[in-house]
N, CA, C and O atoms as a printed pandas DataFrame, in Angstrom:
     atom_number atom_name residue_name chain_id  residue_number  x_coord  y_coord  z_coord
0              1         N          MET        A               1    0.828   -1.194    0.000
1              2        CA          MET        A               1    0.000    0.000    0.000
2              3         C          MET        A               1    0.864    1.246    0.000
3              4         O          MET        A               1    0.543    2.223   -0.676
4              5         N          ALA        A               2    1.944    1.224    0.742
5              6        CA          ALA        A               2    2.794    2.412    0.838
6              7         C          ALA        A               2    3.566    2.662   -0.445
7              8         O          ALA        A               2    3.991    3.790   -0.692
8              9         N          PHE        A               3    3.759    1.640   -1.267
9             10        CA          PHE        A               3    4.572    1.796   -2.463
10            11         C          PHE        A               3    3.732    1.975   -3.723
11            12         O          PHE        A               3    4.270    1.967   -4.830
12            13         N          CYS        A               4    2.432    2.135   -3.569
13            14        CA          CYS        A               4    1.551    2.316   -4.719
14            15         C          CYS        A               4    1.007    3.733   -4.743
15            16         O          CYS        A               4   -0.179    3.940   -5.001
16            17         N          GLY        A               5    1.860    4.706   -4.478
17            18        CA          GLY        A               5    1.415    6.098   -4.446
18            19         C          GLY        A               5    1.410    6.718   -5.823
19            20         O          GLY        A               5    1.666    6.049   -6.824
20            21         N          ASN        A               6    1.113    8.010   -5.862
21            22        CA          ASN        A               6    1.045    8.715   -7.139
22            23         C          ASN        A               6    2.278    9.590   -7.372
23            24         O          ASN        A               6    2.243   10.496   -8.205
24            25         N          GLU        A               7    3.365    9.329   -6.643
25            26        CA          GLU        A               7    4.555   10.151   -6.807
26            27         C          GLU        A               7    5.318    9.743   -8.067
27            28         O          GLU        A               7    5.251    8.596   -8.509
28            29         N          GLN        A               8    6.031   10.692   -8.625
29            30        CA          GLN        A               8    6.813   10.427   -9.828
30            31         C          GLN        A               8    8.206    9.917   -9.472
31            32         O          GLN        A               8    8.743    9.035  -10.142
32            33         N          GLY        A               9    8.783   10.478   -8.415
33            34        CA          GLY        A               9   10.122   10.069   -8.016
34            35         C          GLY        A               9   10.079    8.913   -7.034
35            36         O          GLY        A               9    9.010    8.426   -6.666
36            37         N          ARG        A              10   11.239    8.494   -6.624
37            38        CA          ARG        A              10   11.343    7.372   -5.695
38            39         C          ARG        A              10   11.899    7.801   -4.347
39            40         O          ARG        A              10   12.375    6.962   -3.582
40            41         N          VAL        A              11   11.849    9.095   -4.042
41            42        CA          VAL        A              11   12.411    9.603   -2.791
42            43         C          VAL        A              11   11.656    9.022   -1.596
43            44         O          VAL        A              11   12.268    8.649   -0.595
44            45         N          GLU        A              12   10.350    8.947   -1.700
45            46        CA          GLU        A              12    9.557    8.410   -0.597
46            47         C          GLU        A              12    9.890    6.940   -0.346
47            48         O          GLU        A              12    9.977    6.506    0.802
48            49         N          ASP        A              13   10.074    6.179   -1.424
49            50        CA          ASP        A              13   10.420    4.769   -1.273
50            51         C          ASP        A              13   11.778    4.612   -0.606
51            52         O          ASP        A              13   11.958    3.739    0.244
52            53         N          ILE        A              14   12.733    5.453   -0.986
53            54        CA          ILE        A              14   14.064    5.393   -0.383
54            55         C          ILE        A              14   13.979    5.691    1.108
55            56         O          ILE        A              14   14.624    5.016    1.911
56            57         N          TRP        A              15   13.194    6.689    1.486
57            58        CA          TRP        A              15   13.035    7.016    2.904
58            59         C          TRP        A              15   12.383    5.874    3.668
59            60         O          TRP        A              15   12.813    5.543    4.773
60            61         N          LEU        A              16   11.346    5.266    3.089
61            62        CA          LEU        A              16   10.665    4.157    3.764
62            63         C          LEU        A              16   11.601    2.970    3.958
63            64         O          LEU        A              16   11.645    2.379    5.036
64            65         N          TYR        A              17   12.352    2.621    2.910
65            66        CA          TYR        A              17   13.307    1.519    3.031
66            67         C          TYR        A              17   14.400    1.860    4.032
67            68         O          TYR        A              17   14.801    1.004    4.821
68            69         N          GLY        A              18   14.883    3.083    4.013
69            70        CA          GLY        A              18   15.944    3.493    4.928
70            71         C          GLY        A              18   15.512    3.440    6.380
71            72         O          GLY        A              18   16.253    2.948    7.231
72            73         N          ILE        A              19   14.319    3.942    6.675
73            74        CA          ILE        A              19   13.819    3.915    8.050
74            75         C          ILE        A              19   13.568    2.482    8.492
75            76         O          ILE        A              19   13.859    2.127    9.635
76            77         N          ALA        A              20   13.028    1.650    7.600
77            78        CA          ALA        A              20   12.783    0.250    7.953
78            79         C          ALA        A              20   14.101   -0.468    8.249
79            80         O          ALA        A              20   14.178   -1.242    9.203
80            81         N          LEU        A              21   15.132   -0.224    7.448
81            82        CA          LEU        A              21   16.429   -0.858    7.692
82            83         C          LEU        A              21   17.056   -0.361    8.981
83            84         O          LEU        A              21   17.685   -1.134    9.704
84            85         N          LEU        A              22   16.892    0.923    9.277
85            86        CA          LEU        A              22   17.432    1.469   10.525
86            87         C          LEU        A              22   16.764    0.823   11.736
87            88         O          LEU        A              22   17.447    0.431   12.683
88            89         N          LEU        A              23   15.447    0.712   11.714
89            90        CA          LEU        A              23   14.736    0.080   12.825
90            91         C          LEU        A              23   15.127   -1.388   12.968
91            92         O          LEU        A              23   15.281   -1.884   14.084
92            93         N          LEU        A              24   15.285   -2.078   11.855
93            94        CA          LEU        A              24   15.695   -3.477   11.907
94            95         C          LEU        A              24   17.099   -3.608   12.488
95            96         O          LEU        A              24   17.354   -4.513   13.282
96            97         N          ALA        A              25   18.006   -2.722   12.106
97            98        CA          ALA        A              25   19.366   -2.761   12.645
98            99         C          ALA        A              25   19.369   -2.488   14.139
99           100         O          ALA        A              25   20.146   -3.102   14.871
100          101         N          ILE        A              26   18.525   -1.588   14.608
101          102        CA          ILE        A              26   18.443   -1.300   16.039
102          103         C          ILE        A              26   17.939   -2.518   16.805
103          104         O          ILE        A              26   18.483   -2.853   17.857
104          105         N          VAL        A              27   16.913   -3.181   16.294
105          106        CA          VAL        A              27   16.357   -4.345   16.975
106          107         C          VAL        A              27   17.371   -5.486   17.000
107          108         O          VAL        A              27   17.553   -6.124   18.037
108          109         N          VAL        A              28   18.029   -5.751   15.880
109          110        CA          VAL        A              28   19.018   -6.824   15.825
110          111         C          VAL        A              28   20.204   -6.496   16.726
111          112         O          VAL        A              28   20.682   -7.366   17.455
112          113         N          GLY        A              29   20.683   -5.263   16.687
113          114        CA          GLY        A              29   21.795   -4.873   17.541
114          115         C          GLY        A              29   21.454   -4.982   19.011
115          116         O          GLY        A              29   22.286   -5.407   19.812
116          117         N          ASP        A              30   20.254   -4.608   19.372
117          118        CA          ASP        A              30   19.831   -4.715   20.764
118          119         C          ASP        A              30   19.786   -6.176   21.220
119          120         O          ASP        A              30   20.213   -6.495   22.329
120          121         N          SER        A              31   19.276   -7.049   20.373
121          122        CA          SER        A              31   19.206   -8.462   20.764
122          123         C          SER        A              31   20.605   -9.066   20.878
123          124         O          SER        A              31   20.845   -9.892   21.759
124          125         N          VAL        A              32   21.520   -8.675   20.015
125          126        CA          VAL        A              32   22.888   -9.183   20.099
126          127         C          VAL        A              32   23.551   -8.694   21.379
127          128         O          VAL        A              32   24.217   -9.467   22.067
128          129         N          LEU        A              33   23.373   -7.422   21.701
129          130        CA          LEU        A              33   23.976   -6.892   22.917
130          131         C          LEU        A              33   23.389   -7.542   24.165
131          132         O          LEU        A              33   24.112   -7.801   25.128
132          133         N          ARG        A              34   22.093   -7.805   24.156
133          134        CA          ARG        A              34   21.475   -8.456   25.310
134          135         C          ARG        A              34   21.965   -9.896   25.449
135          136         O          ARG        A              34   22.174  -10.369   26.566
136          137         N          ARG        A              35   22.149  -10.592   24.343
137          138        CA          ARG        A              35   22.606  -11.970   24.392
138          139         C          ARG        A              35   24.044  -12.046   24.904
139          140         O          ARG        A              35   24.391  -12.984   25.621
140          141         N          ASN        A              36   24.880  -11.079   24.550
141          142        CA          ASN        A              36   26.271  -11.078   24.984
142          143         C          ASN        A              36   26.442  -10.500   26.371
143          144         O          ASN        A              36   27.548  -10.539   26.912
144          145         N          GLY        A              37   25.387   -9.963   26.968
145          146        CA          GLY        A              37   25.460   -9.435   28.310
146          147         C          GLY        A              37   26.110   -8.069   28.391
147          148         O          GLY        A              37   26.534   -7.656   29.470
148          149         N          LEU        A              38   26.199   -7.363   27.291
149          150        CA          LEU        A              38   26.821   -6.056   27.268
150          151         C          LEU        A              38   25.842   -4.940   27.625
151          152         O          LEU        A              38   26.240   -3.802   27.874
152          153         N          ARG        A              39   24.571   -5.282   27.645
153          154        CA          ARG        A              39   23.534   -4.297   27.972
154          155         C          ARG        A              39   22.588   -4.934   28.948
155          156         O          ARG        A              39   22.144   -6.066   28.754
156          157         N          SER        A              40   22.273   -4.195   30.016
157          158        CA          SER        A              40   21.398   -4.786   31.035
158          159         C          SER        A              40   19.947   -4.418   30.794
159          160         O          SER        A              40   19.071   -4.829   31.555
């Protein structure tokens, strides 16, 4: 739904992918740090 807009450029798609990747990296990094005991 988010990628079927009426925009001509792909700037919105780049932002959506970028934010999604950033959130995924934060979640994965947090789980790795918790598993290694580096974060309480």
